[in-house]
MIFILO-732863 format. One record per atom (N, C-alpha, C, O): residue in three letters; residue number from 1; z, y, x; atom name. Coordinates in nm, 3 decimals, m for minus. Atoms other than C-alpha are relative to their C-alpha. Layout:
REM MIFILO-732863
<"ALA"; NUM; <Z; Y; X>; "CA">;
...
END
This chain:
REM MIFILO-732863
<"MET"; 1; <0.075; 0.103; m0.069>; "N">;
<"MET"; 1; <m5.863; m11.782; 6.310>; "CA">;
<"MET"; 1; <0.096; m0.102; 0.063>; "C">;
<"MET"; 1; <0.078; m0.223; 0.046>; "O">;
<"ILE"; 2; <m0.096; 0.091; m0.064>; "N">;
<"ILE"; 2; <m5.571; m11.928; 6.510>; "CA">;
<"ILE"; 2; <0.078; m0.076; m0.108>; "C">;
<"ILE"; 2; <0.104; m0.196; m0.092>; "O">;
<"THR"; 3; <m0.074; 0.064; 0.108>; "N">;
<"THR"; 3; <m5.383; m12.000; 6.186>; "CA">;
<"THR"; 3; <m0.082; m0.113; m0.061>; "C">;
<"THR"; 3; <m0.029; m0.221; m0.088>; "O">;
<"GLN"; 4; <0.087; 0.102; 0.059>; "N">;
<"GLN"; 4; <m5.679; m12.192; 6.045>; "CA">;
<"GLN"; 4; <m0.012; m0.121; 0.091>; "C">;
<"GLN"; 4; <m0.010; m0.235; 0.044>; "O">;
<"ILE"; 5; <0.009; 0.111; m0.095>; "N">;
<"ILE"; 5; <m5.712; m12.401; 6.360>; "CA">;
<"ILE"; 5; <0.130; m0.080; 0.001>; "C">;
<"ILE"; 5; <0.128; m0.203; 0.003>; "O">;
<"LEU"; 6; <m0.128; 0.070; 0.001>; "N">;
<"LEU"; 6; <m5.340; m12.481; 6.358>; "CA">;
<"LEU"; 6; <0.020; m0.081; m0.129>; "C">;
<"LEU"; 6; <0.075; m0.191; m0.125>; "O">;
<"LEU"; 7; <m0.012; 0.074; 0.125>; "N">;
<"LEU"; 7; <m5.352; m12.582; 5.992>; "CA">;
<"LEU"; 7; <m0.090; m0.124; 0.000>; "C">;
<"LEU"; 7; <m0.050; m0.229; m0.048>; "O">;
<"GLN"; 8; <0.090; 0.115; m0.008>; "N">;
<"GLN"; 8; <m5.652; m12.808; 6.054>; "CA">;
<"GLN"; 8; <0.055; m0.105; 0.096>; "C">;
<"GLN"; 8; <0.045; m0.225; 0.069>; "O">;
<"LEU"; 9; <m0.059; 0.094; m0.096>; "N">;
<"LEU"; 9; <m5.480; m12.963; 6.356>; "CA">;
<"LEU"; 9; <0.120; m0.071; m0.061>; "C">;
<"LEU"; 9; <0.137; m0.191; m0.044>; "O">;
<"THR"; 10; <m0.115; 0.061; 0.067>; "N">;
<"THR"; 10; <m5.162; m13.020; 6.156>; "CA">;
<"THR"; 10; <m0.045; m0.104; m0.100>; "C">;
<"THR"; 10; <0.013; m0.213; m0.108>; "O">;
<"SER"; 11; <0.052; 0.095; 0.098>; "N">;
<"SER"; 11; <m5.361; m13.187; 5.882>; "CA">;
<"SER"; 11; <m0.054; m0.126; 0.067>; "C">;
<"SER"; 11; <m0.029; m0.237; 0.020>; "O">;
<"ALA"; 12; <0.057; 0.116; m0.071>; "N">;
<"ALA"; 12; <m5.543; m13.412; 6.129>; "CA">;
<"ALA"; 12; <0.109; m0.089; 0.059>; "C">;
<"ALA"; 12; <0.103; m0.211; 0.046>; "O">;
<"VAL"; 13; <m0.109; 0.078; m0.060>; "N">;
<"VAL"; 13; <m5.226; m13.518; 6.311>; "CA">;
<"VAL"; 13; <0.080; m0.072; m0.108>; "C">;
<"VAL"; 13; <0.115; m0.189; m0.091>; "O">;
<"ALA"; 14; <m0.074; 0.063; 0.109>; "N">;
<"ALA"; 14; <m5.044; m13.585; 5.984>; "CA">;
<"ALA"; 14; <m0.079; m0.115; m0.062>; "C">;
<"ALA"; 14; <m0.021; m0.216; m0.102>; "O">;
<"SER"; 15; <0.083; 0.108; 0.055>; "N">;
<"SER"; 15; <m5.337; m13.794; 5.859>; "CA">;
<"SER"; 15; <0.004; m0.122; 0.090>; "C">;
<"SER"; 15; <0.010; m0.235; 0.041>; "O">;
<"VAL"; 16; <m0.010; 0.113; m0.093>; "N">;
<"VAL"; 16; <m5.328; m14.008; 6.172>; "CA">;
<"VAL"; 16; <0.138; m0.063; m0.008>; "C">;
<"VAL"; 16; <0.150; m0.186; m0.009>; "O">;
<"GLY"; 17; <m0.136; 0.052; 0.013>; "N">;
<"GLY"; 17; <m4.950; m14.041; 6.145>; "CA">;
<"GLY"; 17; <0.019; m0.081; m0.127>; "C">;
<"GLY"; 17; <0.091; m0.180; m0.128>; "O">;
<"ARG"; 18; <m0.007; 0.071; 0.128>; "N">;
<"ARG"; 18; <m4.988; m14.150; 5.782>; "CA">;
<"ARG"; 18; <m0.056; m0.141; 0.012>; "C">;
<"ARG"; 18; <m0.003; m0.234; m0.047>; "O">;
<"VAL"; 19; <0.066; 0.130; m0.014>; "N">;
<"VAL"; 19; <m5.218; m14.435; 5.882>; "CA">;
<"VAL"; 19; <0.073; m0.089; 0.101>; "C">;
<"VAL"; 19; <0.080; m0.210; 0.082>; "O">;
<"LYS"; 20; <m0.058; 0.079; m0.109>; "N">;
<"LYS"; 20; <m5.034; m14.544; 6.197>; "CA">;
<"LYS"; 20; <0.140; m0.055; m0.030>; "C">;
<"LYS"; 20; <0.180; m0.156; 0.029>; "O">;
<"THR"; 21; <m0.136; 0.045; 0.024>; "N">;
<"THR"; 21; <m4.683; m14.580; 6.054>; "CA">;
<"THR"; 21; <0.003; m0.121; m0.093>; "C">;
<"THR"; 21; <m0.085; m0.139; m0.177>; "O">;
<"SER"; 22; <m0.013; 0.118; 0.086>; "N">;
<"SER"; 22; <m4.566; m14.901; 5.893>; "CA">;
<"SER"; 22; <0.098; 0.026; m0.115>; "C">;
<"SER"; 22; <0.105; m0.053; m0.209>; "O">;
<"SER"; 23; <m0.097; m0.033; 0.104>; "N">;
<"SER"; 23; <m4.297; m14.733; 5.681>; "CA">;
<"SER"; 23; <m0.069; 0.074; m0.115>; "C">;
<"SER"; 23; <m0.141; 0.172; m0.093>; "O">;
<"HIS"; 24; <0.061; m0.062; 0.118>; "N">;
<"HIS"; 24; <m4.406; m14.645; 5.328>; "CA">;
<"HIS"; 24; <0.054; 0.142; m0.020>; "C">;
<"HIS"; 24; <m0.022; 0.233; m0.055>; "O">;
<"ILE"; 25; <m0.062; m0.132; 0.021>; "N">;
<"ILE"; 25; <m4.162; m14.352; 5.308>; "CA">;
<"ILE"; 25; <m0.053; 0.100; 0.100>; "C">;
<"ILE"; 25; <m0.087; 0.213; 0.064>; "O">;
<"VAL"; 26; <0.052; m0.091; m0.104>; "N">;
<"VAL"; 26; <m4.274; m14.200; 5.637>; "CA">;
<"VAL"; 26; <m0.148; 0.030; m0.026>; "C">;
<"VAL"; 26; <m0.193; 0.142; m0.005>; "O">;
<"SER"; 27; <0.141; m0.019; 0.032>; "N">;
<"SER"; 27; <m4.637; m14.251; 5.535>; "CA">;
<"SER"; 27; <m0.018; 0.103; m0.110>; "C">;
<"SER"; 27; <m0.107; 0.188; m0.103>; "O">;
<"ARG"; 28; <0.009; m0.098; 0.110>; "N">;
<"ARG"; 28; <m4.580; m14.057; 5.212>; "CA">;
<"ARG"; 28; <0.034; 0.140; 0.047>; "C">;
<"ARG"; 28; <m0.024; 0.238; 0.000>; "O">;
<"ARG"; 29; <m0.036; m0.133; m0.053>; "N">;
<"ARG"; 29; <m4.415; m13.774; 5.405>; "CA">;
<"ARG"; 29; <m0.114; 0.058; 0.082>; "C">;
<"ARG"; 29; <m0.145; 0.177; 0.071>; "O">;
<"PHE"; 30; <0.116; m0.047; m0.077>; "N">;
<"PHE"; 30; <m4.708; m13.751; 5.647>; "CA">;
<"PHE"; 30; <m0.113; 0.040; m0.094>; "C">;
<"PHE"; 30; <m0.183; 0.139; m0.070>; "O">;
<"ASN"; 31; <0.105; m0.031; 0.097>; "N">;
<"ASN"; 31; <m4.945; m13.756; 5.349>; "CA">;
<"ASN"; 31; <0.027; 0.136; m0.066>; "C">;
<"ASN"; 31; <m0.064; 0.217; m0.080>; "O">;
<"ALA"; 32; <m0.035; m0.129; 0.061>; "N">;
<"ALA"; 32; <m4.759; m13.467; 5.183>; "CA">;
<"ALA"; 32; <m0.019; 0.114; 0.099>; "C">;
<"ALA"; 32; <m0.064; 0.223; 0.061>; "O">;
<"LEU"; 33; <0.020; m0.103; m0.103>; "N">;
<"LEU"; 33; <m4.765; m13.273; 5.512>; "CA">;
<"LEU"; 33; <m0.148; 0.031; 0.017>; "C">;
<"LEU"; 33; <m0.188; 0.147; 0.027>; "O">;
<"ALA"; 34; <0.145; m0.021; m0.016>; "N">;
<"ALA"; 34; <m5.140; m13.326; 5.549>; "CA">;
<"ALA"; 34; <m0.058; 0.076; m0.119>; "C">;
<"ALA"; 34; <m0.137; 0.169; m0.100>; "O">;
<"LEU"; 35; <0.050; m0.069; 0.119>; "N">;
<"LEU"; 35; <m5.210; m13.219; 5.190>; "CA">;
<"LEU"; 35; <0.051; 0.144; m0.006>; "C">;
<"LEU"; 35; <m0.021; 0.234; m0.049>; "O">;
<"GLY"; 36; <m0.054; m0.135; m0.004>; "N">;
<"GLY"; 36; <m4.981; m12.919; 5.231>; "CA">;
<"GLY"; 36; <m0.072; 0.089; 0.099>; "C">;
<"GLY"; 36; <m0.095; 0.207; 0.073>; "O">;
<"ALA"; 37; <0.075; m0.076; m0.101>; "N">;
<"ALA"; 37; <m5.165; m12.811; 5.545>; "CA">;
<"ALA"; 37; <m0.139; 0.037; m0.053>; "C">;
<"ALA"; 37; <m0.187; 0.148; m0.028>; "O">;
<"VAL"; 38; <0.131; m0.030; 0.058>; "N">;
<"VAL"; 38; <m5.498; m12.834; 5.362>; "CA">;
<"VAL"; 38; <0.014; 0.108; m0.107>; "C">;
<"VAL"; 38; <m0.070; 0.199; m0.115>; "O">;
<"ALA"; 39; <m0.023; m0.103; 0.102>; "N">;
<"ALA"; 39; <m5.356; m12.631; 5.072>; "CA">;
<"ALA"; 39; <0.025; 0.135; 0.065>; "C">;
<"ALA"; 39; <m0.025; 0.237; 0.017>; "O">;
<"ALA"; 40; <m0.025; m0.126; m0.071>; "N">;
<"ALA"; 40; <m5.230; m12.368; 5.316>; "CA">;
<"ALA"; 40; <m0.129; 0.056; 0.059>; "C">;
<"ALA"; 40; <m0.150; 0.177; 0.059>; "O">;
<"TYR"; 41; <0.129; m0.044; m0.053>; "N">;
<"TYR"; 41; <m5.574; m12.355; 5.477>; "CA">;
<"TYR"; 41; <m0.082; 0.068; m0.110>; "C">;
<"TYR"; 41; <m0.139; 0.175; m0.089>; "O">;
<"PHE"; 42; <0.073; m0.061; 0.111>; "N">;
<"PHE"; 42; <m5.733; m12.289; 5.137>; "CA">;
<"PHE"; 42; <0.064; 0.132; m0.043>; "C">;
<"PHE"; 42; <m0.007; 0.224; m0.083>; "O">;
<"ALA"; 43; <m0.068; m0.125; 0.036>; "N">;
<"ALA"; 43; <m5.469; m12.022; 5.066>; "CA">;
<"ALA"; 43; <m0.039; 0.112; 0.096>; "C">;
<"ALA"; 43; <m0.063; 0.225; 0.053>; "O">;
<"VAL"; 44; <0.041; m0.100; m0.099>; "N">;
<"VAL"; 44; <m5.556; m11.842; 5.389>; "CA">;
<"VAL"; 44; <m0.145; 0.042; m0.023>; "C">;
<"VAL"; 44; <m0.177; 0.161; m0.021>; "O">;
<"LYS"; 45; <0.141; m0.032; 0.024>; "N">;
<"LYS"; 45; <m5.928; m11.865; 5.319>; "CA">;
<"LYS"; 45; <m0.018; 0.082; m0.127>; "C">;
<"LYS"; 45; <m0.098; 0.175; m0.130>; "O">;
<"TYR"; 46; <0.010; m0.075; 0.125>; "N">;
<"TYR"; 46; <m5.881; m11.743; 4.961>; "CA">;
<"TYR"; 46; <0.050; 0.143; 0.020>; "C">;
<"TYR"; 46; <m0.010; 0.237; m0.033>; "O">;
<"ALA"; 47; <m0.054; m0.134; m0.026>; "N">;
<"ALA"; 47; <m5.669; m11.449; 5.081>; "CA">;
<"ALA"; 47; <m0.100; 0.085; 0.078>; "C">;
<"ALA"; 47; <m0.109; 0.206; 0.058>; "O">;
<"GLN"; 48; <0.097; m0.073; m0.082>; "N">;
<"GLN"; 48; <m5.939; m11.354; 5.332>; "CA">;
<"GLN"; 48; <m0.128; 0.033; m0.077>; "C">;
<"GLN"; 48; <m0.180; 0.144; m0.067>; "O">;
<"MET"; 49; <0.133; m0.014; 0.060>; "N">;
<"MET"; 49; <m6.249; m11.403; 5.119>; "CA">;
<"MET"; 49; <0.001; 0.023; m0.150>; "C">;
<"MET"; 49; <m0.092; 0.082; m0.204>; "O">;
<"GLY"; 50; <m0.010; m0.021; 0.144>; "N">;
<"GLY"; 50; <m6.134; m11.405; 4.756>; "CA">;
<"GLY"; 50; <m0.097; m0.080; m0.084>; "C">;
<"GLY"; 50; <m0.119; m0.047; m0.201>; "O">;
<"ARG"; 51; <0.096; 0.080; 0.074>; "N">;
<"ARG"; 51; <m6.387; m11.669; 4.655>; "CA">;
<"ARG"; 51; <0.071; m0.104; m0.085>; "C">;
<"ARG"; 51; <0.175; m0.158; m0.046>; "O">;
<"ALA"; 52; <m0.062; 0.091; 0.096>; "N">;
<"ALA"; 52; <m6.310; m11.891; 4.357>; "CA">;
<"ALA"; 52; <0.006; m0.144; 0.051>; "C">;
<"ALA"; 52; <0.099; m0.217; 0.016>; "O">;
<"ASP"; 53; <m0.003; 0.138; m0.049>; "N">;
<"ASP"; 53; <m6.396; m12.215; 4.539>; "CA">;
<"ASP"; 53; <0.121; m0.027; 0.089>; "C">;
<"ASP"; 53; <0.174; m0.138; 0.089>; "O">;
<"PHE"; 54; <m0.121; 0.017; m0.080>; "N">;
<"PHE"; 54; <m6.110; m12.159; 4.782>; "CA">;
<"PHE"; 54; <0.124; m0.004; m0.088>; "C">;
<"PHE"; 54; <0.220; m0.074; m0.056>; "O">;
<"LEU"; 55; <m0.112; 0.004; 0.095>; "N">;
<"LEU"; 55; <m5.876; m12.093; 4.489>; "CA">;
<"LEU"; 55; <0.009; m0.138; m0.066>; "C">;
<"LEU"; 55; <0.119; m0.191; m0.082>; "O">;
<"VAL"; 56; <0.001; 0.134; 0.059>; "N">;
<"VAL"; 56; <m5.981; m12.422; 4.327>; "CA">;
<"VAL"; 56; <0.052; m0.103; 0.101>; "C">;
<"VAL"; 56; <0.132; m0.189; 0.064>; "O">;
<"GLY"; 57; <m0.051; 0.090; m0.103>; "N">;
<"GLY"; 57; <m5.922; m12.606; 4.657>; "CA">;
<"GLY"; 57; <0.150; 0.014; 0.018>; "C">;
<"GLY"; 57; <0.221; m0.085; 0.034>; "O">;
<"LEU"; 58; <m0.144; m0.024; m0.012>; "N">;
<"LEU"; 58; <m5.580; m12.444; 4.685>; "CA">;
<"LEU"; 58; <0.075; m0.066; m0.115>; "C">;
<"LEU"; 58; <0.177; m0.132; m0.092>; "O">;
<"ILE"; 59; <m0.068; 0.058; 0.117>; "N">;
<"ILE"; 59; <m5.484; m12.550; 4.333>; "CA">;
<"ILE"; 59; <0.000; m0.152; 0.007>; "C">;
<"ILE"; 59; <0.102; m0.216; m0.019>; "O">;
<"LEU"; 60; <0.009; 0.146; m0.006>; "N">;
<"LEU"; 60; <m5.606; m12.907; 4.380>; "CA">;
<"LEU"; 60; <0.089; m0.059; 0.108>; "C">;
<"LEU"; 60; <0.160; m0.157; 0.084>; "O">;
<"PHE"; 61; <m0.079; 0.057; m0.109>; "N">;
<"PHE"; 61; <m5.440; m12.965; 4.716>; "CA">;
<"PHE"; 61; <0.146; 0.036; m0.009>; "C">;
<"PHE"; 61; <0.230; m0.033; 0.050>; "O">;
<"ALA"; 62; <m0.140; m0.032; 0.022>; "N">;
<"ALA"; 62; <m5.119; m12.791; 4.613>; "CA">;
<"ALA"; 62; <0.061; m0.095; m0.103>; "C">;
<"ALA"; 62; <0.179; m0.129; m0.095>; "O">;
<"ALA"; 63; <m0.049; 0.091; 0.104>; "N">;
<"ALA"; 63; <m5.090; m13.019; 4.310>; "CA">;
<"ALA"; 63; <m0.002; m0.146; 0.044>; "C">;
<"ALA"; 63; <0.073; m0.227; m0.011>; "O">;
<"ALA"; 64; <0.016; 0.140; m0.041>; "N">;
<"ALA"; 64; <m5.189; m13.340; 4.491>; "CA">;
<"ALA"; 64; <0.129; m0.068; 0.049>; "C">;
<"ALA"; 64; <0.152; m0.184; 0.014>; "O">;
<"PRO"; 65; <m0.122; 0.070; m0.045>; "N">;
<"PRO"; 65; <m4.854; m13.412; 4.664>; "CA">;
<"PRO"; 65; <0.100; m0.027; m0.112>; "C">;
<"PRO"; 65; <0.193; m0.106; m0.094>; "O">;
<"HIS"; 66; <m0.096; 0.014; 0.109>; "N">;
<"HIS"; 66; <m4.674; m13.389; 4.328>; "CA">;
<"HIS"; 66; <m0.036; m0.109; m0.099>; "C">;
<"HIS"; 66; <0.029; m0.121; m0.203>; "O">;
<"ARG"; 67; <0.042; 0.105; 0.095>; "N">;
<"ARG"; 67; <m4.852; m13.680; 4.163>; "CA">;
<"ARG"; 67; <0.093; m0.117; m0.001>; "C">;
<"ARG"; 67; <0.071; m0.212; m0.075>; "O">;
END
């Protein structure tokens, strides 16, 4: 529970940082951090529940920063 809250908070803060910065490089780093936090959240949920929808979310958000 605490891990999930921390991952959601990390994602939210990184998303705000991505929008607020004027540097393209820093913005991309914040974006990767936010997507990584969402992927980690899906990994935790999949480990706990074993549902396929969490696995799909994990795969999508883990691959998104590599585009």
